[in-house]
Residue, then its C-alpha position, 0 to 999 in steps of 0.5 A: m518512467t522507462q523500463y529496462q532490464i539488467p541481464g542475468e539469472p534472473p534478469i532484474p527489471l529496472l525503472l529509469r526516471r529522469s528528475a530535474r532536481a537530481r544532481r547525481i545518479s541514485l539507485r533505490v530498491s524498494q523494500l515494499d515490492g522490490r521495485v528497482t528505480l534508477t534516477l538520473p539528472a535530466r541531461l545525463p545520457e541514459a547509457e551512462a546511467l545504465d552502465f552505473a546500474q550494471e556495475k551495481e548488479a551485485w548490490i541490487r541482488k543482495h538487497l533483493s535477496k533480503r526481501p520475503p518470498v514473493w506472494t502468488l495468487e494460487d489455490g491454497a495461498q493465504l491472504p489476510i483480510e481484516g487481519t485474519l488469514r484466509t485460505l484462497r480456493l479457486s472455484d468454477d462457481k461465479g462470485i466471491h464468497l468470504g468465510p471465517d477461514v476461506l475465501t472462494l474465488p472464481r477461477d477466471k481472472p481471480g486477481s482482478q476480481l479479488q482486487r475489485y472485491l477488496k476495494a469494495l470491502a475497504r470502501d464500505r469499512f472506511a465509509e462506516a468508520t469515517d462517518h462514525y468519527a466525523r459525527k463525533l468531530g462535527k465535521h464531514p469530509s467532502r469525499i472519500t477516495l481509495r488508492d494503492t499508495r506506496s508512501r502513505w496510508g491516508s491523507c486529507s486535503s485542504q478541501g476536506a477530501l480524504m484518501f485511503s489505501w485500499r490495502l488497509i482492508l488486509a490489516p486488522t480492523d482496529v488499524l484501519r479504523y485508527v487511520a480513518a480517525h487520524e485523517v478525520a482529525h485533520l478536518k479540524e487540525m491540518n497539522h501534527s500538533s499536540a492539538f491534532w493528536g488530542q483530537v485523534e485521542r478523543l476520536f479513537g482513544s489510545h493508538e500507540s499499538q496501531r501506529k506500531w503495527l503500521r510501522t512494523r507490519g504495514p510494509e508487508l501489505h505490499r507483498y500481495i500483488l493481485d494484478 
């Protein structure tokens, strides 16, 4: 992808993406993080695509204005961890300390340190949850990886490798555990058949409220930019 800007106040970052499958120019504003992506056919001149985006400036700004305010990592900001809001406090001390209501972070590079901490916490929680459900199922994953995915919360490969979004450590614990059970169930049923959902029910129990949370509240987890 190539990055450009649409001039204005403020300028709008624009990602330009070529696609061999695209037959026309398309423009997308992500409701997850506000990313504006302009997709164009492989042989279309960039100038023509950028002119198109410029003509759509009002439309883009309208959609961006509907997004919730951008979250900023600063002293006093609030961040959900395992579904509980914690107030961030920046300190001159080294190390990260998690309390019932407060998360204390080093003042030096707090974003990168917080992201490492959350990923490590997510790995521990997913390792425990997948081990629990895998024992119940009688099948174990070949490996577990964490990513910052935008389109799915987890996946299971045909080789039995499980992948999870580390951002689920921000969600309530039962939501994270449901996603773990969902992907573990794929170790036996690589589909979304009634047999698969029967396995999820057997491993986790009733899961409608967790699925609803992911549909309605899940996109909020992408508001938290820690880079």
